[in-house]
C-alpha positions as CSV (number, residue, x, y, z in Angstrom):
1,M,87.1,118.6,50.6
2,S,85.5,115.3,49.8
3,L,81.6,114.9,50.4
4,K,80.4,111.4,50.9
5,K,76.9,110.3,51.0
6,I,75.4,107.5,53.1
7,A,72.2,105.6,53.2
8,I,71.2,103.9,56.5
9,L,68.8,100.9,56.5
10,F,67.2,99.7,59.7
11,S,64.2,97.5,60.8
12,G,63.6,98.1,64.6
13,E,64.5,100.4,67.4
14,G,66.8,102.7,65.4
15,S,69.4,103.2,68.3
16,N,72.4,102.7,66.0
17,L,70.8,104.7,63.2
18,E,70.3,107.5,65.6
19,N,73.8,107.2,67.0
20,I,75.2,107.5,63.4
21,I,73.1,110.5,62.5
22,K,74.2,112.4,65.5
23,K,78.0,111.6,65.1
24,L,78.2,111.8,61.4
25,H,75.5,113.5,59.6
26,Q,76.6,116.9,58.0
27,K,80.0,116.6,59.9
28,T,83.5,117.1,58.7
29,F,86.4,114.8,59.7
30,K,89.7,116.3,58.5
31,N,88.8,116.8,54.7
32,L,85.9,114.2,54.6
33,S,82.2,115.6,54.9
34,I,79.5,113.0,55.4
35,E,75.9,113.4,54.7
36,V,73.1,110.8,55.4
37,V,70.8,111.3,52.2
38,L,68.7,108.3,52.8
39,T,67.0,106.4,55.7
40,L,65.1,103.2,54.6
41,T,63.2,100.5,56.8
42,N,61.5,97.4,55.7
43,N,59.2,97.8,58.8
44,P,56.4,100.2,58.7
45,N,56.2,100.0,62.4
46,A,59.9,100.6,63.2
47,K,60.5,102.8,66.2
48,G,63.6,104.0,64.2
49,I,61.2,105.9,61.7
50,Q,60.4,108.6,64.6
51,R,64.1,108.9,65.5
52,A,65.0,109.6,62.0
53,K,62.2,112.2,61.5
54,K,63.8,114.0,64.6
55,Y,66.6,114.9,62.1
56,A,64.3,115.8,59.2
57,L,65.4,112.6,57.6
58,D,62.1,111.0,56.6
59,P,62.5,107.4,56.2
60,V,61.5,105.5,52.7
61,I,59.3,102.5,53.7
62,V,59.8,99.5,51.6
63,D,57.6,96.8,53.4
64,H,59.1,93.4,52.6
65,T,55.8,91.6,53.2
66,L,54.5,93.1,49.9
67,Y,57.1,91.3,47.7
68,K,56.7,87.8,46.7
69,T,60.5,86.8,46.7
70,R,63.6,88.1,48.5
71,E,65.0,88.9,44.9
72,E,62.1,91.2,44.0
73,F,62.4,93.0,47.4
74,D,66.2,93.5,46.8
75,K,65.6,94.6,43.3
76,E,63.3,97.5,44.5
77,L,66.0,98.2,47.4
78,V,68.8,98.6,44.8
79,K,66.6,100.7,42.7
80,I,65.8,103.3,45.4
81,I,69.4,103.3,46.6
82,K,70.8,103.9,43.2
83,R,68.6,107.0,43.0
84,Y,70.5,108.7,45.9
85,H,74.1,108.1,44.4
86,V,75.4,106.9,47.8
87,D,79.0,106.1,48.4
88,L,78.1,103.5,51.3
89,V,75.1,101.7,52.7
90,V,75.2,101.2,56.3
91,L,73.0,98.3,57.8
92,A,72.0,99.4,61.2
93,G,69.9,96.6,62.7
94,F,68.6,95.7,59.0
95,M,67.0,92.4,59.6
96,R,66.8,91.0,56.3
97,I,69.0,88.4,54.6
98,L,70.3,90.0,51.4
99,T,70.4,88.3,48.1
100,P,73.3,88.7,45.3
101,I,70.8,91.1,43.5
102,F,71.8,93.5,46.3
103,T,75.2,92.4,47.5
104,K,76.7,92.4,43.9
105,S,75.3,96.0,43.2
106,I,75.7,97.9,46.6
107,K,78.6,98.6,48.7
108,A,77.4,98.1,52.2
109,I,78.7,97.4,55.8
110,N,76.9,95.8,58.7
111,I,77.6,95.6,62.5
112,H,77.3,92.4,64.4
113,P,77.3,91.8,68.2
114,S,79.9,89.2,68.2
115,L,83.6,88.7,67.4
116,L,83.1,87.2,64.0
117,P,83.5,84.5,62.8
118,N,82.1,83.3,66.1
119,F,78.1,83.4,66.5
120,K,77.2,84.4,63.0
121,G,73.4,84.9,62.4
122,A,70.5,85.5,64.8
123,N,70.6,85.7,68.6
124,A,74.4,86.5,68.6
125,I,74.4,88.4,71.9
126,Q,72.5,85.6,73.8
127,R,74.8,82.9,72.2
128,S,78.0,84.8,73.0
129,F,77.0,85.5,76.6
130,N,76.0,81.7,77.1
131,S,79.3,80.3,75.4
132,S,82.5,79.3,77.4
133,I,84.5,81.8,75.3
134,K,86.0,84.4,77.6
135,Q,86.1,87.4,75.2
136,A,82.9,88.7,73.6
137,G,82.7,91.8,71.4
138,V,81.3,93.6,68.2
139,S,82.4,93.4,64.5
140,V,81.7,95.8,61.6
141,H,82.1,94.1,58.3
142,F,81.4,94.4,54.8
143,V,78.3,92.7,53.4
144,N,78.4,89.7,50.9
145,E,75.9,87.2,50.0
146,K,76.7,84.9,53.1
147,V,75.4,86.0,56.6
148,D,78.0,87.8,58.6
149,D,80.7,86.5,56.3
150,G,82.4,89.7,54.6
151,E,85.6,91.0,55.4
152,I,86.1,92.6,58.8
153,I,86.7,96.4,59.0
154,L,86.8,96.7,62.8
155,Q,86.3,94.7,65.9
156,S,86.3,95.6,69.6
157,S,86.3,92.9,72.5
158,F,86.0,92.8,76.2
159,D,86.4,90.2,78.8
160,K,82.9,89.1,79.9
161,D,83.9,87.7,83.1
162,G,81.6,88.7,86.1
163,L,79.1,90.3,83.9
164,D,75.4,89.4,84.2
165,Y,73.2,89.4,80.9
166,Q,72.1,92.9,81.2
167,A,75.4,94.4,81.9
168,F,76.9,92.2,79.1
169,C,74.0,93.8,76.6
170,T,74.9,97.3,77.7
171,K,78.7,96.6,77.1
172,I,77.8,95.3,73.5
173,H,75.8,98.6,72.7
174,Q,78.3,100.8,74.1
175,I,80.8,99.3,71.8
176,E,78.4,99.5,68.9
177,Y,77.8,103.1,69.3
178,D,81.6,103.7,69.6
179,I,83.0,101.7,66.8
180,F,80.2,101.7,64.0
181,P,80.9,105.6,63.3
182,K,84.5,105.0,63.2
183,A,84.1,102.1,60.8
184,I,82.2,104.3,58.4
185,I,84.6,107.0,58.4
186,K,87.4,104.5,57.9
187,V,85.7,103.0,54.8
188,L,84.8,106.3,53.5
189,K,88.3,107.6,53.8
190,D,89.7,104.5,52.1
191,T,87.0,105.1,49.4
192,S,88.3,108.8,49.2
193,N,91.9,107.6,48.7
194,T,91.1,105.4,46.0
195,D,89.0,108.1,44.1
196,K,92.2,110.3,43.7
């Protein structure tokens, strides 16, 4: 049996955070066990803090406004994450652009609400909805020093024809809740295979 530890970083509502905790925390998939050992936010007012606490996962708060530079903030993040000896960091709505100080030291994955490489960066849902491209979707990718640029792990798409904005957003979130846990399991299983 292989036990893999993950950290979840978040900034806001924490709906993906809670979905991952519910589906993966202290669960076993064939011979892979997963434990969330760290939840961390950069936002002292994030609603996700209460969501994490429901599962007795008290988040570490690292307020980015207390650091002069992105690099200083990232250095602190790396220091904290390394203490927990995690196998993977999961960015679940973590709204910070990370520098190489983080990306070169930490194995992390991120979810993005578009079919990358389309609509990288902010306001992706709105931009994807407004575009003339018929297909929309969600991507899970490895994190590197460029925004939404790392190797894609999983994608899922749908035809947006006839959907109003509300229905479009709902569809995006449904897909996120479905594929993010699957992508985490996939990456951890790949890690287990390379460990042998």
